[in-house]
N, C-alpha and C positions, 0 to 999 in steps of 0.2 A: 361516569363510563359507560359506554354501550359496547356490546360484543357482536362482532359479525355472524349472522345467523344463515345468511344465504349461502348455498353450497353449488350452486352452478354459476362459474365465472362467464360462462357465454350469455347469461340473462342479464340484460341491461334493465336495472330497477332505479330510475334516478331518484326517486321518493326515499327509497332506503338509502341511498347514499348520502343525499342530503340530511337525512336524520343523523346519519354517524358523522357527517361533519360538523353538525350542531352541536353534538356530544362531544367531540373533539375539542371543538373550540372553547366548551366550557371547561375541559379539563386541561388543555393547554392554551390559555388566554394570550400569552406572550407570542403566539403564533401569528396574531394579527399584527404584530409589529414588521414582520417579513413579507408584507404585500408586494413590496418591490419586486420579488421573485415571481410573484404569479404574473406580474406585467411582464416580466423578462421571458415568463413560460411562453406567452403568446407572442412576444416580438422578436426575441433572440432565439428561442429553442422551440418554435411553432411546427417544426417538422416532427417532433415527437408525436403531436397529437394528430397531424395530417396523415401520417403513417401509422398511427395506432399502436405504438410502441412504448411498452412500459419497461423503461431502463432502470434496472436494479443492479448496476455492475459499476459503481463509481469508484470502489477500491480497485478495480481492475483497469478503468482509465475514466478520465472524466468527460464531459461534452464540451465543445467549443460553440460559442456564440456567433450569430451571423456577423455582427460587426467587428469581431476578430479578423475574421477572413476579408472582410471589407477594408478595414483598415490596411492590413498586411499586403492585400492585393494592389492597394492604391500605392504604396511605397514602390514595390516590383515594377508597376506600370508607369511610373514617373520618372525614375530614377535609372541611371546606369551605373551599376554595382559590381565593382570588381574583387577578386582575392586580396583579402586586407593585408596589411603590414607590407605595403610596397610605397613608393612615393609617387605614383601615378595618380590621376586626379581621381578615377573611379575607386581604386584602391584607399586612397585616403577618405574618401565618402563612406565606405563600407567599415573602414577601420573605426571612423567615429561612431557609427552605429553599434557595432560591436562593443566598443569600451564603453559608450553610453549604456547601453543594457547592462554591461557586468557592474558598473557603478548604481543602476536601479536596483538590481537584485541585491546589492549589499543593503541598500537602504531600504529596501521592503522589508528585510529580515532585522532591520536596524543593527546592523553588523558596523561598526566603525571601520572604514577602510585603512586606518592606521594599526589596527588589529587584525582583520581578516582579508583574504583574498578569495576571489571567485574564479573557479575553474570550468569551464563548459565540457560537459561530458555527454555521452550518447543518452545516459539514463543513470538511474540509480545505481544499478549494478555495476556499471563501468567506473562509476565514481568510488565504490567499495573495492573494485579491483585495484584501483590507483592507491588506494590506502593499503590494501594488504601486501602489495608488491614493494612497497616504498619504506613501509614501517620497518626499523631495525630490530625484528624478532632476531634472538639469538639464545644461545643455551643459557638456562638460568631466567630468562625473562618469560612473559606468560601473556595468554591471550584468554581472557574471560568474556562470555557471552552467555546470553540468557537462552533457555529452552525455546523461548518465543522470539524467534528470529525468522527473516526471509532467508532463502537460500543462499543469497549473495553475500550475506553476512556470516551464514555458516561456512562459506567457502574461503572465508579468509583462514580459517584455522590449517588449510593446506599450506599457505605460505609460513605459518607459524611452525607446523609441524616439519615441514621441510627445511627450516632454519634452526631446528635443533629446540625450539621452545616448547614450553606445555600449554595446554589449553583446558579450560574448566566450562561447565555449563552451570548456571545458577537455575534451581529447579523454580516450578510455578506452584502457588498454591491451589487448591481445588475447592470449590467447583468455579472460582471467580477468574481462575487463570492470571492471576497476577504475580508480580515477582515477588520470591519468598525474601524478604529483605534481611531477614535474620540470618539465612543462609549468605546472601550477600555480604553483609557485613564479615564474614568470617573468611570469604575468599577473598575480599579486599585486604584485610588485614594480614593475609598469609602472603601477599606479594613481596617481595625483594624490591624496596626503594631505590636500591642502586641498580636496577635494572632497567630497561625499557619495558613496560607493560601497558596494554591496551585493553579497554572495557569498551564493549559493543552492546546497544541495545536499542530497540524501535521506540520512538517517542508513542508510536500507537500502533498497535498490533495489526497486521493486514489479515489474520485469522479471526480473532475475535472482538476485535474494536477497543480492547482495553487500552486506556491512556495510562501509560507507565509514568511514574512521577519524575519531572525535569530535575528536580532536585538531586536526583542520583548523580547526575554531571558533577555538581560540586563536592557530593560525598567521596566520589571516587577520586577526583583530584586533590582533595586533601590528604588522601594517602597515597598522592604521588602517581597516579595511574593518568594516562592520556584516555581519552573516551571520544569515540565514534559514535554520534547519533542518527541512526537511520530515520529521516523525516520524513519518507515518501508518502506514508500514509496518514501522517499527521497534518503537513501543511496544506493540503487541498481544503479543510474545515476548521482550521484552529490556527491561532496566531502564536508564531515563533519570534520571541524577541531575544537578540544575541547581545544585547546590551545587560540583560538580566542573567542568561544562562549561557555560558561559553565554553562548548566542546571543544575540542581541538578538531574534531572533523564533524561535518554535517552534509547528509547525502540526501538527493532528491531527484524526482523526475517532474518535467514541467507538465507533460501530458496528463499526469494524474490530478494536477491543479486546476488546468482550465482547457483541456483537451487537444489543443492546437498550439505548438506544432508538436508532433511525436519526433523521436529522435534526438530530444535534447533535455540534459540534465546538468546538475551542478555538484560540484564538490566545493564546499567553504572549509578552507583551511587556516587555523590561527596561525598568524606569523610566526609566533614564539616556538613553534614545534617543526618548521619548516628545515632548520639547521640538520636536524637528525634523521631525515628521510632522505632515501636513497634509490634514486630510480634505477632499475636494472638493465635499461636499455636507454637508446635516445633515437630521435626520429626527426622528420622535417619540422621545421619550426620550434623544437624544443632545445636547440644548440645555439650559443653565439658564435662558436668555432668549431669546425671538425675539420679533421684531416685523414686521408687515406693513407699517405706515405708515413706520415708520422704516427699514424695509428693511436690517436688521441682525440680528446672533445672537451670542450667548456659547455656546461648546460646553462640555458637562459635562465635568468632569476625568477622568482613568482610564479605565476600561473603559467607562463611560456613554458615553462619546465615539463608541465603536466599535460599540456595540450597537443596531443600527437598528431602531426599532420595538419591540414586545412581544416579548421573549424567548420562548422555547418552553417556558413556564414550568412546565406541570404534568409535563413529562418530565424536567426537569432533576434533580429528586431521584433519578429511574432511574441518572443518572449516578453519584452516589455509592455507589448500591447494588452498580452494576457493578464500580467500581474496588474496593471493599470484597470483592467475590466474587473478583477476581484476587489481591488480597492474602490471603485464605485458602490458595491453594495454594502461594503464593510465586514469584515471578518467576524465581527460581534453578530451581525444579522444573519449571516449563512449559519454560524455555529448554532445559535438559537433554532432555527428551522430545522437545521438536523436533529437536534436535541429532542424537539416535540415530535417530529414525525417517528424517530426511532423509540421513542417511549411510548407512542400510541400503539407502533406496530408490536413492541416486546409484551404490552400489557395483553393485545388481543391475541398472540400466539401461544402465551401462556394460559389463555382461558379455552383453548381448543381441546375439547374432550371427545372420545369415542362415547358410543351408546352405554357402555359398562362402566363409564366413568374414568376410563385410564386416559392419560395424556397422549394427545397426537403427536406433541413437537419435544424435542429436546434442543435446548439452547446451550450452545457452550461458549462459557463465560458470562459476565454480569447480566442478571435479568432486571436491571434499572438503569437510568441514565448517568449514575454517578462515574466520573471519571471512564467515560467510555465515549466513543464516537459513533459514527452510523454504520457501522459494519455489524451485521448479525449472522452469526454462522449456527446453523441447526441440521437436526435429521428428522425424518418424520417414522413413525411408529405404528404398526396396525394395533388392532385391539387387544391382541395376546402380546404386546410389546415386542414384536419382531420388527426388526429394522425393515423400512421400504427402501428400495433401490433409488439412490439418489439420482443415477444416470437416467433412469426412466421418468423421474420427476421432471428432471430438465426436458427431458424429450415433450411433454406433456405442457410445461411452461412454454416452450418455443410454440406450440401450437396456438396458444393464447397471446402470443405476440410479447412475452414476458422475458426479458433479458437477464438472466442471473447467472452464476458461476458455481460449478460442482468441481469436487476433486480435493487435493491437498492445498492448493493456493501456495505452492512453493514454501510451507512454512512447515515441515516435517515435525518439528520439535512440540510446537503448540498443540498440533494434531493429535500426537501420539499421546500427550497427556489428557488431552480433553477427551478422547475417546479409549482411555483406558488400556491403552496398548502399553505392553512390557518389554524389556528388553529382551526377553527371550521370543516375543513376538516378532520383533525385527530382525532378530538375528536369525529367525526361522526363514524370513523373506530373504535375507541377504545369502543365506546358505543354498537357495536354489539354483540360481544361476546369474551370469551377469545380464541376461536379457529379462530380469524381472520387470513386470510392468506393473502398473497400478490395477488394472483388471484381474490380473493373476493373483497379486497379493491379496485383492479384496476376497477373493475365492478362499485363498488359504486362511485367512484372518477369520471369515465366517464359520470355517471348519474348527478353529480353534476357540470359538465360543460367539455369542451373538454381539460382535464387534463390528464397528465400522472403520474402514481404511480411508474414508472421505466424507464428504459433507456438503451441505448446500450454503451457499454464502450468498446474501443479499445486501445491498448497501446504498444508501440516499446520499444526494449530494445537491449541488448547486441548484440543478434544473428539477429536483424532484418536487412533486407538490402531494396533496392528500388522495388525489385520486389514484396516484400510482400505488401507494401503499394500501389502499382500500381495495383495488382491484386485486392486489397480491393476496390479500386476505380472504377475498372470495374464492380464490384458486386453492389456498392452503385449507380453507375450509371444506373442500370438495373432496380431500382424503378421508372424511370422518367415516368409519366403520368399514375402510377398504384395505385389502392386503394386496401382496404382491402378484396374486394371482387374479384380482379385480383389475389392478392398474396394467397388467401386461408386462412383457419384457422389453427391457431396452434393446434397441436394434443398432447401438453403437458402442464402442469401446474408447476410452481416451487411454490410448497405449502410453503416451508420454506427454507432456507439456506443448508439443508441437505436433502431435500426431493424433488424429481421429479417424478410427476405421467404421466404416458402414459394416454392419453384421448382416445387412439384408441379403 
């Protein structure tokens, strides 16, 4: 193993990079089996190098290949396609494509169509909302979820609360941020099997990259629980075989898998659970019959009952194209590439030290490649162990053409545990006012101890190569012996997930 010593990311040193690449291939020889993706980097994702972009935000969104666009545009240019589910020729042509894609989605995940249905949604969050609003929570029933969950999974607790159900959180172990399975066993055993109980967890953390055991699905089901598996961060680089593990609900966003199209996700539902679900309203397309004067309606069966209004029909064929694109390279190849790049990156980050020997980096989660994906979340510290402002680091990364992500990543539970925030810390933030923002909370938490209210997340994926992670390591090494005074103040605030304010 070799460690990056160059500290100026603006300086190009091909010989040093070649030497590092040689050592990388010796440490991770199986990377050579993923050479098809190096070819795709040139032919399908050449815009990355043409525009000199280092894209390290695959957990935020995947990148599309040029051939995906070409194939989809060819369909749109050659055919006349209308709103599906009517009897006219353009509608029938579109219906065939929509239903063909639906079948392709089930087949991709090895989900038996006699056992599962596929509902097209806007994204994983929309899929989770459908679960939350339709699940029969009631007094006596329980919603169990882990500290490590996206906010869209956390949000289901409000449906449970409003219907009188209880909800509980399964803690994480530190420092690896894995589910505390002993605590989970106790909480599962405490559920009343006579009630409708739902357990939700992510197959892979969007915060730490931890892969939580899929065996937890069967463990919960044996004790009478329904299971909702958030697969959004897992399926872009890992294989999900629904003939082997069979949660009642699976949610995903297709843009995280292959970049295009955005605005489409899926909710896979086991047919055995459909009878207990109750939608709180009906919409165009979700009913077989509705009357204004009689004030009644009958919901359509299966997936039609959940697809509110007209589906995003012109983009749905692009989902089949994207899935076929992933199948060309094979998930085993993609997973191995991500494992190798992530392993090298973690090794190098952990080796970074200041002149006084103190570590420059703290990684939240596993510091090896066992049961983890290509997401690495971290913070930088100065030679005295003080936190460097992650917002300023993002600004400096922007100047180098490096796209990474900072903040809390819509996963507050994992972040709170990882960063050592206590219940008292969080209550202090909630007590301030309803207009509390992440920058204000970060200031508050700094005064309560040298803690962080956010972090830096880098993630590799389909189009990543060694040059990407090498250049990031050059950037990371440039903070050796630096303090907040050296690197300057951030000129923007992330007020929320939707608002970025320029502080200049």
